[in-house]
KOLLUMKE-316633 format. One record per residue: residue number from 1; x, y, z of N, C-alpha, C in turn; residue in three letters. Coordinates in pm, 1 decimal. Example, Ala and Ser with C-alpha at 12.3 -4.5 7.8 and 13.67 -1.06 7.14 Angstrom:
<rs>
- 1 1319.0 -569.0 780.0 1230.0 -450.0 780.0 1320.0 -330.0 780.0 Ala $
- 2 1285.0 -225.0 708.0 1367.0 -106.0 714.0 1290.0 3.0 787.0 Ser $
</rs>
This chain:
<rs>
- 1 20178.4 1298.3 -5418.7 20051.6 1234.7 -5444.9 20070.5 1082.9 -5440.0 Met $
- 2 19966.8 1016.8 -5394.0 19967.6 871.0 -5390.8 19851.4 818.4 -5473.9 Lys $
- 3 19881.2 717.8 -5554.6 19782.2 656.7 -5643.9 19791.6 506.1 -5624.1 Ile $
- 4 19677.6 440.1 -5616.3 19675.9 294.3 -5608.9 19620.3 238.7 -5738.4 Thr $
- 5 19690.6 142.5 -5797.5 19641.0 68.4 -5913.7 19613.2 -71.9 -5861.5 Val $
- 6 19485.4 -112.5 -5868.6 19445.4 -230.6 -5791.7 19322.0 -296.7 -5852.8 Tyr $
- 7 19315.8 -426.2 -5841.7 19197.7 -505.7 -5873.3 19221.4 -644.8 -5816.1 Asn $
- 8 19116.5 -709.5 -5768.9 19129.3 -849.8 -5724.7 19177.4 -936.4 -5840.0 Tyr $
- 9 19126.3 -905.0 -5959.0 19147.9 -989.2 -6076.1 19289.0 -970.9 -6129.2 Lys $
- 10 19356.8 -1081.3 -6151.3 19488.1 -1075.7 -6213.5 19476.2 -1066.8 -6364.5 Gly $
- 11 19582.6 -1026.4 -6430.2 19587.2 -1025.1 -6575.6 19513.5 -911.1 -6642.6 Gly $
- 12 19480.2 -806.5 -6566.8 19407.2 -694.1 -6625.6 19498.9 -576.3 -6659.2 Val $
- 13 19628.3 -589.3 -6631.0 19724.0 -486.9 -6671.5 19765.8 -389.6 -6563.8 Gly $
- 14 19747.7 -425.1 -6437.4 19782.7 -333.8 -6327.5 19929.5 -290.8 -6332.0 Lys $
- 15 20018.3 -386.7 -6346.8 20161.6 -356.9 -6339.4 20207.9 -270.9 -6456.0 Thr $
- 16 20160.2 -299.0 -6574.7 20199.9 -217.9 -6690.5 20149.3 -74.7 -6677.8 Arg $
- 17 20027.0 -60.4 -6632.1 19971.3 73.7 -6612.0 20050.7 146.1 -6503.4 Ile $
- 18 20078.6 76.5 -6392.9 20156.5 137.0 -6283.9 20292.8 184.1 -6332.6 Ser $
- 19 20361.0 98.1 -6406.1 20495.4 132.0 -6451.3 20493.6 249.0 -6548.8 Leu $
- 20 20401.3 248.3 -6644.5 20398.3 360.2 -6738.6 20365.9 491.4 -6667.8 Asn $
- 21 20272.8 488.0 -6573.6 20242.5 609.7 -6498.0 20363.4 655.1 -6417.2 Leu $
- 22 20432.4 562.1 -6352.3 20549.2 597.9 -6272.1 20658.4 660.6 -6359.1 Ala $
- 23 20684.5 600.7 -6473.8 20786.8 655.6 -6563.5 20745.6 791.0 -6619.7 Leu $
- 24 20619.5 805.8 -6652.2 20570.3 931.4 -6710.7 20565.9 1043.3 -6607.7 Thr $
- 25 20521.1 1011.0 -6486.3 20500.0 1112.7 -6383.0 20618.5 1126.1 -6286.9 Met $
- 26 20722.0 1044.4 -6305.8 20839.5 1043.5 -6218.5 20801.0 1009.0 -6074.4 Asp $
- 27 20726.7 900.1 -6058.1 20683.6 848.8 -5928.6 20761.8 722.3 -5895.7 Phe $
- 28 20765.0 688.3 -5768.1 20815.9 559.9 -5723.8 20700.8 459.8 -5724.4 Ser $
- 29 20734.7 331.8 -5705.3 20632.1 227.0 -5697.2 20656.4 142.7 -5572.4 Ile $
- 30 20547.3 111.3 -5505.2 20547.7 11.3 -5398.6 20456.1 -100.7 -5445.2 Ile $
- 31 20506.9 -223.1 -5443.7 20426.8 -336.2 -5490.4 20426.9 -448.9 -5388.2 Thr $
- 32 20317.6 -523.0 -5384.1 20311.7 -643.6 -5301.1 20332.0 -768.4 -5387.1 Asn $
- 33 20369.6 -747.6 -5511.7 20396.0 -858.7 -5603.5 20538.0 -910.2 -5579.3 Asp $
- 34 20548.4 -1033.1 -5534.6 20679.6 -1090.5 -5501.2 20767.5 -1103.0 -5625.5 Ile $
- 35 20708.4 -1140.9 -5738.0 20781.6 -1155.4 -5863.5 20735.9 -1046.5 -5959.3 Phe $
- 36 20791.3 -928.2 -5945.3 20748.6 -814.4 -6025.0 20848.1 -783.3 -6135.9 Ser $
- 37 20800.1 -771.7 -6259.7 20890.5 -733.2 -6368.9 20933.6 -587.1 -6360.6 Pro $
- 38 20872.5 -511.2 -6272.2 20907.7 -369.9 -6256.6 21053.4 -354.1 -6217.5 Ile $
- 39 21105.9 -449.1 -6139.9 21243.4 -435.8 -6092.7 21346.2 -442.7 -6205.3 Glu $
- 40 21303.6 -491.5 -6322.4 21396.3 -491.9 -6436.5 21402.0 -355.6 -6505.0 Ser $
- 41 21312.6 -264.1 -6465.1 21306.2 -131.6 -6527.7 21344.8 -20.8 -6430.3 Val $
- 42 21285.5 -21.4 -6312.9 21309.2 86.2 -6216.8 21433.3 60.0 -6132.4 Leu $
- 43 21506.2 165.7 -6106.7 21617.4 159.1 -6013.0 21561.6 124.6 -5874.2 Asp $
- 44 21638.3 52.5 -5796.0 21593.1 8.3 -5663.1 21550.6 123.6 -5572.4 Lys $
- 45 21607.4 242.1 -5593.4 21569.1 354.6 -5507.5 21428.4 406.0 -5539.7 Lys $
- 46 21369.8 360.3 -5651.9 21234.5 400.9 -5688.6 21133.0 286.7 -5676.5 Phe $
- 47 21176.4 174.6 -5620.0 21089.2 57.2 -5609.7 21103.5 -7.5 -5473.7 Leu $
- 48 20990.0 -32.5 -5410.1 20987.8 -109.6 -5286.4 20897.4 -230.1 -5309.2 Leu $
- 49 20958.7 -347.7 -5305.9 20883.4 -472.8 -5314.6 20860.7 -521.4 -5172.3 Lys $
- 50 20735.4 -523.2 -5131.4 20704.1 -563.2 -4995.2 20718.0 -713.9 -4978.1 Leu $
- 51 20783.3 -754.2 -4869.8 20783.2 -895.5 -4832.9 20642.1 -931.6 -4788.4 Asp $
- 52 20615.4 -1059.1 -4778.4 20478.9 -1105.5 -4752.4 20416.5 -1047.4 -4624.9 Ile $
- 53 20497.2 -1021.4 -4522.8 20444.8 -965.4 -4397.7 20488.2 -820.9 -4373.3 Asn $
- 54 20551.0 -760.6 -4471.5 20601.2 -623.7 -4456.3 20489.8 -522.4 -4476.5 Gln $
- 55 20477.6 -429.9 -4383.2 20375.4 -326.1 -4392.9 20422.7 -213.0 -4483.7 Lys $
- 56 20327.1 -136.6 -4531.1 20358.9 -16.4 -4608.1 20416.6 86.0 -4510.4 Ile $
- 57 20532.3 141.7 -4541.5 20592.8 238.0 -4448.5 20513.5 368.2 -4443.4 Pro $
- 58 20531.0 440.9 -4334.4 20472.1 574.2 -4323.6 20541.7 663.6 -4425.7 Glu $
- 59 20464.0 725.4 -4510.6 20519.3 810.0 -4616.1 20478.5 954.5 -4595.0 Leu $
- 60 20569.9 1044.2 -4623.7 20539.3 1187.0 -4615.4 20421.6 1217.3 -4707.3 His $
- 61 20339.3 1310.1 -4668.9 20218.6 1341.0 -4746.7 20250.5 1385.6 -4889.3 Lys $
- 62 20368.2 1442.3 -4912.2 20404.9 1489.3 -5045.9 20483.3 1386.1 -5127.6 Asp $
- 63 20501.1 1267.6 -5073.1 20576.6 1163.2 -5143.4 20494.3 1111.3 -5260.4 Tyr $
- 64 20553.1 1109.8 -5378.8 20483.6 1064.9 -5499.8 20509.1 916.3 -5521.1 Asp $
- 65 20402.8 836.6 -5508.8 20417.9 692.1 -5520.4 20292.5 630.2 -5581.1 Val $
- 66 20316.0 522.6 -5652.8 20207.1 440.3 -5704.0 20213.5 306.6 -5631.5 Ile $
- 67 20102.3 267.9 -5572.6 20090.4 136.3 -5511.3 20037.8 41.5 -5618.9 Phe $
- 68 20120.1 -55.0 -5658.3 20081.7 -155.6 -5757.6 20044.5 -281.4 -5678.6 Asp $
- 69 19914.2 -301.9 -5660.7 19868.5 -406.3 -5569.1 19786.7 -513.7 -5638.9 Leu $
- 70 19799.4 -632.6 -5588.3 19717.0 -743.8 -5632.5 19665.4 -818.1 -5511.7 Gly $
- 71 19571.7 -907.3 -5535.7 19518.0 -988.8 -5427.3 19402.9 -923.1 -5355.2 Gly $
- 72 19368.9 -979.0 -5243.6 19254.1 -933.8 -5165.8 19290.8 -811.2 -5081.9 Tyr $
- 73 19190.4 -738.3 -5030.6 19219.7 -616.9 -4954.1 19264.6 -647.9 -4811.5 Pro $
- 74 19392.5 -678.8 -4794.2 19446.8 -701.5 -4661.3 19482.5 -566.6 -4598.3 Asp $
- 75 19542.8 -570.2 -4481.5 19575.6 -448.0 -4408.5 19662.6 -353.0 -4490.7 Glu $
- 76 19757.9 -409.5 -4566.5 19846.6 -325.2 -4646.6 19769.2 -254.8 -4757.2 Arg $
- 77 19682.4 -327.7 -4822.6 19602.9 -267.8 -4930.2 19512.2 -158.4 -4875.0 Ala $
- 78 19452.1 -183.5 -4762.1 19363.4 -83.5 -4701.3 19442.2 41.8 -4665.4 Ile $
- 79 19563.5 25.0 -4614.2 19650.6 139.3 -4584.6 19675.9 221.3 -4711.0 Thr $
- 80 19708.3 153.9 -4820.5 19732.8 223.3 -4947.6 19606.7 293.4 -4996.8 Ala $
- 81 19494.5 224.9 -4991.7 19368.9 283.9 -5038.6 19334.3 411.4 -4962.4 Leu $
- 82 19351.6 408.0 -4832.4 19317.5 523.6 -4749.2 19410.6 642.2 -4774.3 Lys $
- 83 19536.7 615.6 -4811.1 19634.0 723.1 -4834.6 19622.8 784.9 -4973.6 Gln $
- 84 19566.0 711.7 -5066.0 19572.2 750.6 -5207.2 19473.5 859.4 -5244.3 Ser $
- 85 19518.4 945.3 -5334.7 19428.3 1045.7 -5390.9 19327.9 977.5 -5483.0 Lys $
- 86 19376.3 880.8 -5562.4 19289.2 807.8 -5654.7 19320.3 659.1 -5652.3 Tyr $
- 87 19217.6 581.4 -5681.0 19230.5 437.5 -5702.1 19200.0 413.0 -5849.3 Ile $
- 88 19295.8 356.2 -5921.4 19276.4 321.2 -6062.2 19248.8 171.7 -6069.1 Leu $
- 89 19137.8 136.2 -6131.7 19097.1 -4.0 -6139.8 19090.9 -45.8 -6286.3 Ile $
- 90 19192.4 -120.1 -6331.5 19188.2 -170.7 -6468.9 19090.4 -287.4 -6481.2 Pro $
- 91 19024.7 -295.5 -6596.0 18934.2 -406.9 -6625.5 18943.1 -435.6 -6774.7 Val $
- 92 18930.4 -561.5 -6811.5 18925.7 -598.4 -6952.9 18788.4 -656.5 -6983.7 Ile $
- 93 18755.2 -663.5 -7111.9 18622.9 -710.7 -7152.0 18617.2 -863.2 -7148.2 Leu $
- 94 18576.0 -910.7 -7035.6 18551.5 -1052.0 -7012.4 18447.3 -1055.2 -6902.0 Asp $
- 95 18341.6 -1133.7 -6918.9 18232.6 -1131.0 -6821.8 18283.6 -1154.2 -6680.5 Phe $
- 96 18371.2 -1253.4 -6663.5 18424.6 -1282.5 -6530.5 18502.0 -1166.4 -6473.7 Gly $
- 97 18585.0 -1101.6 -6555.7 18663.3 -987.1 -6510.1 18573.9 -870.9 -6470.3 Asp $
- 98 18472.7 -845.3 -6548.9 18383.2 -733.8 -6517.3 18306.5 -762.0 -6388.9 Ile $
- 99 18258.3 -884.2 -6370.4 18184.4 -917.4 -6248.7 18273.4 -905.0 -6125.4 Gln $
- 100 18395.3 -957.2 -6134.0 18488.8 -944.8 -6021.7 18517.8 -797.6 -5994.3 Val $
- 101 18532.7 -718.4 -6099.4 18560.9 -576.1 -6082.4 18444.3 -504.1 -6016.0 Thr $
- 102 18323.0 -536.0 -6053.5 18206.0 -474.5 -5989.0 18203.8 -508.3 -5839.7 Leu $
- 103 18229.1 -634.0 -5807.8 18234.8 -675.3 -5666.8 18347.9 -603.4 -5594.4 Asp $
- 104 18461.1 -590.4 -5662.4 18577.8 -523.5 -5605.9 18547.2 -377.4 -5574.5 Phe $
- 105 18483.2 -308.0 -5666.8 18447.3 -167.5 -5644.8 18357.1 -155.3 -5522.7 Ile $
- 106 18260.1 -244.4 -5512.5 18171.5 -244.2 -5395.3 18250.3 -256.1 -5265.9 Asn $
- 107 18351.5 -341.0 -5267.2 18431.5 -365.7 -5146.6 18521.0 -247.4 -5112.0 Glu $
- 108 18591.2 -190.9 -5209.7 18692.7 -91.1 -5175.4 18640.8 51.3 -5162.9 Ile $
- 109 18522.3 80.2 -5214.7 18475.6 218.6 -5206.9 18448.2 263.7 -5064.4 Gln $
- 110 18442.0 169.9 -4970.9 18426.8 210.3 -4830.7 18556.3 270.3 -4775.3 Lys $
- 111 18668.7 247.9 -4843.7 18797.3 302.0 -4800.1 18835.3 428.6 -4876.5 Tyr $
- 112 18788.6 439.5 -5000.6 18822.5 555.7 -5082.6 18725.7 558.9 -5201.7 Asn $
- 113 18655.1 669.0 -5216.3 18556.2 680.7 -5324.7 18611.6 751.0 -5448.2 Lys $
- 114 18738.6 788.3 -5447.4 18800.1 851.7 -5564.0 18850.5 743.6 -5658.8 Asn $
- 115 18757.0 682.5 -5727.3 18784.9 566.2 -5811.2 18778.3 605.2 -5958.1 Ile $
- 116 18876.8 556.8 -6032.6 18880.9 573.6 -6178.2 18888.1 433.8 -6238.3 Ile $
- 117 18799.8 406.2 -6331.4 18799.9 277.4 -6400.2 18877.8 292.9 -6530.2 Ile $
- 118 18963.3 195.0 -6558.5 19038.3 195.7 -6684.2 18999.6 71.9 -6764.7 Ile $
- 119 18926.8 95.4 -6873.7 18895.7 -13.0 -6967.8 19024.9 -39.6 -7044.1 Ala $
- 120 19089.1 -151.0 -7011.4 19224.2 -176.6 -7059.8 19224.3 -279.1 -7173.0 Asn $
- 121 19325.2 -265.6 -7259.6 19347.2 -357.4 -7372.0 19220.9 -371.2 -7458.8 Arg $
- 122 19159.6 -257.6 -7486.7 19035.8 -260.4 -7564.2 19062.8 -274.6 -7714.1 Thr $
- 123 18969.2 -339.2 -7780.1 18963.7 -342.0 -7926.0 18828.2 -284.2 -7964.3 Thr $
- 124 18795.4 -287.5 -8089.3 18674.5 -221.5 -8140.3 18549.2 -261.0 -8061.5 Lys $
- 125 18483.7 -160.9 -8004.9 18357.8 -180.8 -7933.9 18370.9 -217.0 -7786.2 Gly $
- 126 18489.6 -257.4 -7741.4 18507.6 -300.2 -7601.9 18480.6 -187.5 -7503.2 Asp $
- 127 18533.0 -69.3 -7533.3 18521.2 41.7 -7439.4 18375.9 74.7 -7410.0 Phe $
- 128 18294.1 79.6 -7513.1 18153.3 113.6 -7493.8 18083.6 10.0 -7405.8 Glu $
- 129 18113.7 -117.3 -7427.6 18051.6 -223.0 -7346.9 18093.3 -209.3 -7200.8 Val $
- 130 18224.0 -196.6 -7178.1 18273.9 -184.5 -7040.6 18216.0 -60.5 -6973.8 Ile $
- 131 18220.7 52.2 -7043.7 18170.6 177.1 -6985.6 18022.8 166.8 -6951.2 Lys $
- 132 17943.0 109.2 -7040.3 17799.8 96.8 -7014.0 17771.0 10.0 -6892.4 Asn $
- 133 17845.3 -97.6 -6875.5 17825.4 -183.6 -6758.3 17866.2 -110.0 -6631.1 Val $
- 134 17980.5 -45.5 -6634.3 18029.9 24.2 -6514.7 17934.2 136.0 -6473.7 Ile $
- 135 17894.6 220.6 -6569.2 17810.2 335.4 -6530.7 17669.0 293.5 -6490.5 Ile $
- 136 17627.6 174.8 -6531.1 17497.9 123.7 -6486.1 17498.3 105.4 -6334.0 Lys $
- 137 17609.0 57.4 -6280.2 17619.6 31.1 -6137.1 17688.4 143.4 -6060.7 Phe $
- 138 17780.9 213.1 -6126.5 17859.2 318.1 -6061.3 17865.1 441.3 -6152.5 Phe $
- 139 17754.9 516.3 -6161.4 17748.1 627.4 -6257.4 17840.9 744.2 -6225.5 Pro $
- 140 17894.3 752.0 -6105.2 17977.1 866.7 -6067.6 18126.6 845.2 -6087.9 Asn $
- 141 18167.3 725.9 -6128.3 18309.4 699.3 -6147.6 18346.6 715.8 -6294.2 Phe $
- 142 18451.5 795.3 -6322.1 18492.9 812.9 -6461.5 18552.7 683.0 -6517.0 Pro $
- 143 18532.8 664.1 -6647.5 18585.9 546.1 -6716.3 18674.2 595.1 -6830.6 Val $
- 144 18801.0 553.4 -6828.9 18896.6 588.4 -6932.9 18931.8 462.9 -7011.5 Phe $
- 145 18984.8 484.7 -7130.5 19020.6 373.3 -7219.3 19170.3 370.6 -7245.7 Glu $
- 146 19226.1 249.0 -7246.7 19359.9 225.3 -7298.9 19347.4 110.3 -7398.5 Ile $
- 147 19368.0 142.9 -7524.2 19353.2 43.2 -7630.5 19463.0 -62.9 -7624.4 Lys $
- 148 19433.9 -176.7 -7684.1 19533.2 -283.9 -7698.3 19650.1 -229.8 -7779.2 Glu $
- 149 19771.7 -248.3 -7728.0 19888.8 -196.5 -7798.4 20014.2 -269.8 -7754.3 Ser $
- 150 20100.8 -294.0 -7847.3 20231.1 -354.8 -7818.9 20316.3 -261.7 -7733.5 Arg $
- 151 20283.8 -134.0 -7733.3 20362.1 -36.8 -7657.9 20366.7 -70.3 -7509.1 Ser $
- 152 20261.4 -128.8 -7456.8 20258.1 -161.1 -7313.7 20367.1 -262.4 -7278.1 Met $
- 153 20385.3 -363.8 -7360.6 20491.2 -462.2 -7335.1 20628.5 -400.4 -7356.9 Ala $
- 154 20637.4 -307.3 -7451.6 20766.0 -246.8 -7483.8 20819.2 -154.3 -7374.6 Asn $
- 155 20734.0 -116.2 -7280.1 20782.0 -38.0 -7166.0 20893.9 -115.1 -7095.4 Ile $
- 156 20876.5 -247.2 -7085.9 20975.6 -329.6 -7015.6 21102.1 -350.5 -7097.0 Phe $
- 157 21088.7 -367.0 -7227.3 21207.8 -389.5 -7309.7 21283.7 -259.2 -7335.8 Thr $
- 158 21209.4 -151.1 -7357.6 21272.0 -20.7 -7385.2 21314.4 52.1 -7257.7 Glu $
- 159 21248.1 15.3 -7145.7 21273.6 81.3 -7016.6 21244.1 231.2 -7022.8 Lys $
- 160 21137.2 263.5 -7095.9 21093.6 402.1 -7115.2 20942.0 406.8 -7110.5 Lys $
- 161 20890.6 524.2 -7075.4 20745.7 544.2 -7081.5 20701.3 548.3 -7226.9 Ser $
- 162 20573.5 529.0 -7246.5 20518.5 536.9 -7382.5 20538.2 677.4 -7438.4 Ile $
- 163 20520.0 779.4 -7356.4 20537.7 916.9 -7406.3 20683.0 941.1 -7448.7 Ser $
- 164 20779.8 882.8 -7377.6 20919.9 896.3 -7418.2 20946.3 824.0 -7549.9 Asp $
- 165 20882.2 708.9 -7569.6 20898.9 637.1 -7696.8 20838.1 717.3 -7812.0 Met $
- 166 20725.7 783.4 -7786.3 20662.2 867.3 -7889.5 20754.1 983.8 -7926.3 Val $
- 167 20819.2 1042.9 -7826.5 20908.8 1156.4 -7850.6 21026.5 1119.8 -7940.9 Lys $
- 168 21061.4 990.3 -7945.6 21170.8 947.2 -8032.2 21134.5 960.0 -8180.1 Glu $
- 169 21005.3 968.6 -8208.4 20959.8 984.6 -8346.3 20955.2 853.4 -8421.6 Gly $
- 170 20946.0 864.9 -8552.8 20943.1 747.8 -8638.9 20820.1 661.1 -8619.0 Gly $
- 171 20838.7 532.0 -8639.4 20726.7 437.6 -8635.1 20663.8 428.6 -8497.0 Ile $
- 172 20744.8 443.9 -8392.7 20689.8 439.8 -8256.1 20593.6 556.0 -8233.8 Lys $
- 173 20631.0 673.0 -8283.3 20541.5 787.6 -8268.5 20408.9 757.6 -8337.6 Lys $
- 174 20416.3 704.9 -8456.3 20295.4 674.4 -8533.7 20207.5 572.2 -8460.0 Tyr $
- 175 20267.3 465.7 -8411.7 20189.4 357.1 -8350.9 20150.8 382.2 -8205.3 His $
- 176 20228.3 461.6 -8132.4 20206.5 474.6 -7988.5 20140.9 605.8 -7946.2 Tyr $
- 177 20122.6 700.1 -8040.0 20072.6 830.9 -7998.5 19930.5 826.4 -7941.5 Gln $
- 178 19844.9 735.5 -7989.4 19709.7 725.3 -7934.3 19714.2 677.1 -7789.3 Leu $
- 179 19794.1 574.2 -7761.6 19805.2 522.5 -7624.9 19865.9 629.2 -7533.8 Ile $
- 180 19964.8 701.4 -7583.3 20025.4 809.5 -7506.0 19920.7 913.9 -7469.4 Ser $
- 181 19836.8 950.4 -7565.9 19730.2 1047.9 -7538.4 19631.1 994.0 -7436.8 Lys $
- 182 19597.6 866.1 -7445.5 19503.4 807.9 -7349.5 19560.3 813.8 -7207.6 Gln $
- 183 19689.2 787.4 -7192.9 19752.2 800.9 -7061.3 19755.1 947.1 -7017.2 Phe $
- 184 19783.7 1038.2 -7110.4 19786.9 1180.3 -7075.2 19649.3 1227.8 -7027.4 Gln $
- 185 19542.5 1174.6 -7085.6 19406.8 1209.3 -7040.8 19384.2 1164.7 -6896.6 Asp $
- 186 19432.3 1046.1 -6862.9 19420.2 996.5 -6724.6 19501.9 1083.3 -6630.4 Ile $
- 187 19624.1 1115.7 -6669.1 19712.2 1197.4 -6586.4 19653.5 1337.6 -6566.6 Ile $
- 188 19597.5 1393.8 -6671.2 19534.1 1526.3 -6661.6 19418.9 1522.4 -6560.0 Lys $
- 189 19339.7 1418.0 -6564.7 19228.6 1403.3 -6469.7 19282.4 1390.8 -6326.7 Tyr $
- 190 19385.1 1308.6 -6308.1 19444.2 1289.2 -6176.1 19500.6 1419.5 -6119.9 Ile $
- 191 19559.2 1500.6 -6205.2 19626.0 1623.6 -6161.8 19532.6 1744.4 -6145.1 Asn $
- 192 19407.6 1728.5 -6179.0 19317.5 1845.6 -6168.5 19285.4 1882.2 -6025.7 Gln $
</rs>
């Protein structure tokens, strides 16, 4: 399966979401980010960092990969979008971010309509606001929530998925189990 995590807007959590999904689902990652923190976590055999002019390689249909993309929809992004089963679009509650995301959805749905919106880094009331705005314009796209949590940053320091940190028990289980469940809900939807 191929999944693209993408948004024009930077700082919405694409890389953290990509990495946690890859670690949880045992997927590789292809990124167009020249300076990616993913390389400090994933073994090189599970990560391809594209050079600025490097195309996405032809991948077997059964190859499990997450495309962690940023920037505008160039030829490489369009290739990833067309190959992917789902496009995950993270957004945070900021008027500018939501507007850019709405414009982005308009642009990319011509390449793939299997879009999932992720209301990311939410605090009290954020999810409802984001969901209401998204469904007003795009009522057929599911909207999932990932709450604000230190666990997302700890993926890089621990070099483990959130679900693996929860399995360790103790305080991590207590603090990270909600975020782990939110990711499991997204994964369950993707795998249906």
